[in-house]
Chimera marker file (.cmm) of the C-alpha trace (Angstrom):
<marker_set name="trace">
<marker id="1" x="35.505" y="138.962" z="-154.171" r="1" g="1" b="0" radius="0.5"/>
<marker id="2" x="35.214" y="142.555" z="-155.310" r="1" g="1" b="0" radius="0.5"/>
<marker id="3" x="38.310" y="144.508" z="-156.155" r="1" g="1" b="0" radius="0.5"/>
<marker id="4" x="39.486" y="147.327" z="-158.341" r="1" g="1" b="0" radius="0.5"/>
<marker id="5" x="43.277" y="147.667" z="-158.670" r="1" g="1" b="0" radius="0.5"/>
<marker id="6" x="44.908" y="144.456" z="-159.989" r="1" g="1" b="0" radius="0.5"/>
<marker id="7" x="47.732" y="144.967" z="-157.493" r="1" g="1" b="0" radius="0.5"/>
<marker id="8" x="45.280" y="144.030" z="-154.706" r="1" g="1" b="0" radius="0.5"/>
<marker id="9" x="44.786" y="140.453" z="-155.914" r="1" g="1" b="0" radius="0.5"/>
<marker id="10" x="47.161" y="137.502" z="-155.976" r="1" g="1" b="0" radius="0.5"/>
<marker id="11" x="45.884" y="135.982" z="-159.217" r="1" g="1" b="0" radius="0.5"/>
<marker id="12" x="47.625" y="132.656" z="-158.698" r="1" g="1" b="0" radius="0.5"/>
<marker id="13" x="45.787" y="132.139" z="-155.389" r="1" g="1" b="0" radius="0.5"/>
<marker id="14" x="42.214" y="133.186" z="-156.170" r="1" g="1" b="0" radius="0.5"/>
<marker id="15" x="39.617" y="131.134" z="-158.027" r="1" g="1" b="0" radius="0.5"/>
<marker id="16" x="36.975" y="133.785" z="-158.699" r="1" g="1" b="0" radius="0.5"/>
<marker id="17" x="37.369" y="137.515" z="-159.200" r="1" g="1" b="0" radius="0.5"/>
<marker id="18" x="34.688" y="140.055" z="-159.998" r="1" g="1" b="0" radius="0.5"/>
<marker id="19" x="36.338" y="143.074" z="-161.571" r="1" g="1" b="0" radius="0.5"/>
<marker id="20" x="34.544" y="146.421" z="-161.355" r="1" g="1" b="0" radius="0.5"/>
<marker id="21" x="36.228" y="148.474" z="-164.093" r="1" g="1" b="0" radius="0.5"/>
<marker id="22" x="33.905" y="150.099" z="-166.590" r="1" g="1" b="0" radius="0.5"/>
<marker id="23" x="33.513" y="147.845" z="-169.619" r="1" g="1" b="0" radius="0.5"/>
<marker id="24" x="35.035" y="144.796" z="-167.956" r="1" g="1" b="0" radius="0.5"/>
<marker id="25" x="32.072" y="142.407" z="-168.053" r="1" g="1" b="0" radius="0.5"/>
<marker id="26" x="33.563" y="139.229" z="-169.588" r="1" g="1" b="0" radius="0.5"/>
<marker id="27" x="30.216" y="137.987" z="-170.894" r="1" g="1" b="0" radius="0.5"/>
<marker id="28" x="29.924" y="141.165" z="-172.981" r="1" g="1" b="0" radius="0.5"/>
<marker id="29" x="33.557" y="141.353" z="-174.111" r="1" g="1" b="0" radius="0.5"/>
<marker id="30" x="34.073" y="142.415" z="-177.722" r="1" g="1" b="0" radius="0.5"/>
<marker id="31" x="37.488" y="144.008" z="-177.257" r="1" g="1" b="0" radius="0.5"/>
<marker id="32" x="36.367" y="147.545" z="-178.099" r="1" g="1" b="0" radius="0.5"/>
<marker id="33" x="34.802" y="148.546" z="-174.759" r="1" g="1" b="0" radius="0.5"/>
<marker id="34" x="36.440" y="151.064" z="-172.460" r="1" g="1" b="0" radius="0.5"/>
<marker id="35" x="39.389" y="149.495" z="-170.561" r="1" g="1" b="0" radius="0.5"/>
<marker id="36" x="39.367" y="146.302" z="-172.661" r="1" g="1" b="0" radius="0.5"/>
<marker id="37" x="42.605" y="147.206" z="-174.410" r="1" g="1" b="0" radius="0.5"/>
<marker id="38" x="44.444" y="146.779" z="-171.086" r="1" g="1" b="0" radius="0.5"/>
<marker id="39" x="46.458" y="143.564" z="-170.796" r="1" g="1" b="0" radius="0.5"/>
<marker id="40" x="45.361" y="142.972" z="-167.186" r="1" g="1" b="0" radius="0.5"/>
<marker id="41" x="41.696" y="143.158" z="-168.238" r="1" g="1" b="0" radius="0.5"/>
<marker id="42" x="42.269" y="140.805" z="-171.188" r="1" g="1" b="0" radius="0.5"/>
<marker id="43" x="43.975" y="138.321" z="-168.859" r="1" g="1" b="0" radius="0.5"/>
<marker id="44" x="41.133" y="138.524" z="-166.310" r="1" g="1" b="0" radius="0.5"/>
<marker id="45" x="38.524" y="138.042" z="-169.041" r="1" g="1" b="0" radius="0.5"/>
<marker id="46" x="40.369" y="134.899" z="-170.143" r="1" g="1" b="0" radius="0.5"/>
<marker id="47" x="40.528" y="133.618" z="-166.553" r="1" g="1" b="0" radius="0.5"/>
<marker id="48" x="36.801" y="134.347" z="-166.125" r="1" g="1" b="0" radius="0.5"/>
<marker id="49" x="35.964" y="132.271" z="-169.207" r="1" g="1" b="0" radius="0.5"/>
<marker id="50" x="38.268" y="129.468" z="-168.008" r="1" g="1" b="0" radius="0.5"/>
<marker id="51" x="36.283" y="129.276" z="-164.755" r="1" g="1" b="0" radius="0.5"/>
<marker id="52" x="32.918" y="129.680" z="-166.522" r="1" g="1" b="0" radius="0.5"/>
<marker id="53" x="33.656" y="126.820" z="-168.936" r="1" g="1" b="0" radius="0.5"/>
<marker id="54" x="35.141" y="124.461" z="-166.298" r="1" g="1" b="0" radius="0.5"/>
<marker id="55" x="32.525" y="121.697" z="-166.043" r="1" g="1" b="0" radius="0.5"/>
<marker id="56" x="34.075" y="120.400" z="-162.821" r="1" g="1" b="0" radius="0.5"/>
<marker id="57" x="32.736" y="123.559" z="-161.136" r="1" g="1" b="0" radius="0.5"/>
<marker id="58" x="29.154" y="122.990" z="-162.327" r="1" g="1" b="0" radius="0.5"/>
<marker id="59" x="26.497" y="122.467" z="-159.668" r="1" g="1" b="0" radius="0.5"/>
<marker id="60" x="25.742" y="118.807" z="-159.147" r="1" g="1" b="0" radius="0.5"/>
<marker id="61" x="22.558" y="117.917" z="-157.293" r="1" g="1" b="0" radius="0.5"/>
<marker id="62" x="23.369" y="115.463" z="-154.518" r="1" g="1" b="0" radius="0.5"/>
<marker id="63" x="21.506" y="112.215" z="-154.039" r="1" g="1" b="0" radius="0.5"/>
<marker id="64" x="21.086" y="111.231" z="-157.675" r="1" g="1" b="0" radius="0.5"/>
<marker id="65" x="22.367" y="107.976" z="-159.084" r="1" g="1" b="0" radius="0.5"/>
<marker id="66" x="24.830" y="108.503" z="-161.954" r="1" g="1" b="0" radius="0.5"/>
<marker id="67" x="23.121" y="107.923" z="-165.285" r="1" g="1" b="0" radius="0.5"/>
<marker id="68" x="19.624" y="108.707" z="-163.990" r="1" g="1" b="0" radius="0.5"/>
<marker id="69" x="18.199" y="112.097" z="-164.888" r="1" g="1" b="0" radius="0.5"/>
<marker id="70" x="16.554" y="114.269" z="-162.239" r="1" g="1" b="0" radius="0.5"/>
<marker id="71" x="13.153" y="113.840" z="-163.929" r="1" g="1" b="0" radius="0.5"/>
<marker id="72" x="13.366" y="110.040" z="-163.497" r="1" g="1" b="0" radius="0.5"/>
<marker id="73" x="14.699" y="110.165" z="-159.938" r="1" g="1" b="0" radius="0.5"/>
<marker id="74" x="11.510" y="111.563" z="-158.371" r="1" g="1" b="0" radius="0.5"/>
<link id1="1" id2="2" r="1" g="1" b="0" radius="0.2"/>
<link id1="2" id2="3" r="1" g="1" b="0" radius="0.2"/>
<link id1="3" id2="4" r="1" g="1" b="0" radius="0.2"/>
<link id1="4" id2="5" r="1" g="1" b="0" radius="0.2"/>
<link id1="5" id2="6" r="1" g="1" b="0" radius="0.2"/>
<link id1="6" id2="7" r="1" g="1" b="0" radius="0.2"/>
<link id1="7" id2="8" r="1" g="1" b="0" radius="0.2"/>
<link id1="8" id2="9" r="1" g="1" b="0" radius="0.2"/>
<link id1="9" id2="10" r="1" g="1" b="0" radius="0.2"/>
<link id1="10" id2="11" r="1" g="1" b="0" radius="0.2"/>
<link id1="11" id2="12" r="1" g="1" b="0" radius="0.2"/>
<link id1="12" id2="13" r="1" g="1" b="0" radius="0.2"/>
<link id1="13" id2="14" r="1" g="1" b="0" radius="0.2"/>
<link id1="14" id2="15" r="1" g="1" b="0" radius="0.2"/>
<link id1="15" id2="16" r="1" g="1" b="0" radius="0.2"/>
<link id1="16" id2="17" r="1" g="1" b="0" radius="0.2"/>
<link id1="17" id2="18" r="1" g="1" b="0" radius="0.2"/>
<link id1="18" id2="19" r="1" g="1" b="0" radius="0.2"/>
<link id1="19" id2="20" r="1" g="1" b="0" radius="0.2"/>
<link id1="20" id2="21" r="1" g="1" b="0" radius="0.2"/>
<link id1="21" id2="22" r="1" g="1" b="0" radius="0.2"/>
<link id1="22" id2="23" r="1" g="1" b="0" radius="0.2"/>
<link id1="23" id2="24" r="1" g="1" b="0" radius="0.2"/>
<link id1="24" id2="25" r="1" g="1" b="0" radius="0.2"/>
<link id1="25" id2="26" r="1" g="1" b="0" radius="0.2"/>
<link id1="26" id2="27" r="1" g="1" b="0" radius="0.2"/>
<link id1="27" id2="28" r="1" g="1" b="0" radius="0.2"/>
<link id1="28" id2="29" r="1" g="1" b="0" radius="0.2"/>
<link id1="29" id2="30" r="1" g="1" b="0" radius="0.2"/>
<link id1="30" id2="31" r="1" g="1" b="0" radius="0.2"/>
<link id1="31" id2="32" r="1" g="1" b="0" radius="0.2"/>
<link id1="32" id2="33" r="1" g="1" b="0" radius="0.2"/>
<link id1="33" id2="34" r="1" g="1" b="0" radius="0.2"/>
<link id1="34" id2="35" r="1" g="1" b="0" radius="0.2"/>
<link id1="35" id2="36" r="1" g="1" b="0" radius="0.2"/>
<link id1="36" id2="37" r="1" g="1" b="0" radius="0.2"/>
<link id1="37" id2="38" r="1" g="1" b="0" radius="0.2"/>
<link id1="38" id2="39" r="1" g="1" b="0" radius="0.2"/>
<link id1="39" id2="40" r="1" g="1" b="0" radius="0.2"/>
<link id1="40" id2="41" r="1" g="1" b="0" radius="0.2"/>
<link id1="41" id2="42" r="1" g="1" b="0" radius="0.2"/>
<link id1="42" id2="43" r="1" g="1" b="0" radius="0.2"/>
<link id1="43" id2="44" r="1" g="1" b="0" radius="0.2"/>
<link id1="44" id2="45" r="1" g="1" b="0" radius="0.2"/>
<link id1="45" id2="46" r="1" g="1" b="0" radius="0.2"/>
<link id1="46" id2="47" r="1" g="1" b="0" radius="0.2"/>
<link id1="47" id2="48" r="1" g="1" b="0" radius="0.2"/>
<link id1="48" id2="49" r="1" g="1" b="0" radius="0.2"/>
<link id1="49" id2="50" r="1" g="1" b="0" radius="0.2"/>
<link id1="50" id2="51" r="1" g="1" b="0" radius="0.2"/>
<link id1="51" id2="52" r="1" g="1" b="0" radius="0.2"/>
<link id1="52" id2="53" r="1" g="1" b="0" radius="0.2"/>
<link id1="53" id2="54" r="1" g="1" b="0" radius="0.2"/>
<link id1="54" id2="55" r="1" g="1" b="0" radius="0.2"/>
<link id1="55" id2="56" r="1" g="1" b="0" radius="0.2"/>
<link id1="56" id2="57" r="1" g="1" b="0" radius="0.2"/>
<link id1="57" id2="58" r="1" g="1" b="0" radius="0.2"/>
<link id1="58" id2="59" r="1" g="1" b="0" radius="0.2"/>
<link id1="59" id2="60" r="1" g="1" b="0" radius="0.2"/>
<link id1="60" id2="61" r="1" g="1" b="0" radius="0.2"/>
<link id1="61" id2="62" r="1" g="1" b="0" radius="0.2"/>
<link id1="62" id2="63" r="1" g="1" b="0" radius="0.2"/>
<link id1="63" id2="64" r="1" g="1" b="0" radius="0.2"/>
<link id1="64" id2="65" r="1" g="1" b="0" radius="0.2"/>
<link id1="65" id2="66" r="1" g="1" b="0" radius="0.2"/>
<link id1="66" id2="67" r="1" g="1" b="0" radius="0.2"/>
<link id1="67" id2="68" r="1" g="1" b="0" radius="0.2"/>
<link id1="68" id2="69" r="1" g="1" b="0" radius="0.2"/>
<link id1="69" id2="70" r="1" g="1" b="0" radius="0.2"/>
<link id1="70" id2="71" r="1" g="1" b="0" radius="0.2"/>
<link id1="71" id2="72" r="1" g="1" b="0" radius="0.2"/>
<link id1="72" id2="73" r="1" g="1" b="0" radius="0.2"/>
<link id1="73" id2="74" r="1" g="1" b="0" radius="0.2"/>
</marker_set>
């Protein structure tokens, strides 16, 4: 989902948001970039990292037996 004004997104309902403001790339966040002093940007950066670090959202290849690595399954 691409959006610009925070008022256009219901943050409690969405799972993933890509924010387009200059300096708002969460993976490059240092806190000194343009727009990063804004509370809405700080909150979205935190939400981005929460999603990024959520292992339950990681891709899981189907058809593998638990405990067997992909290299041994072939």
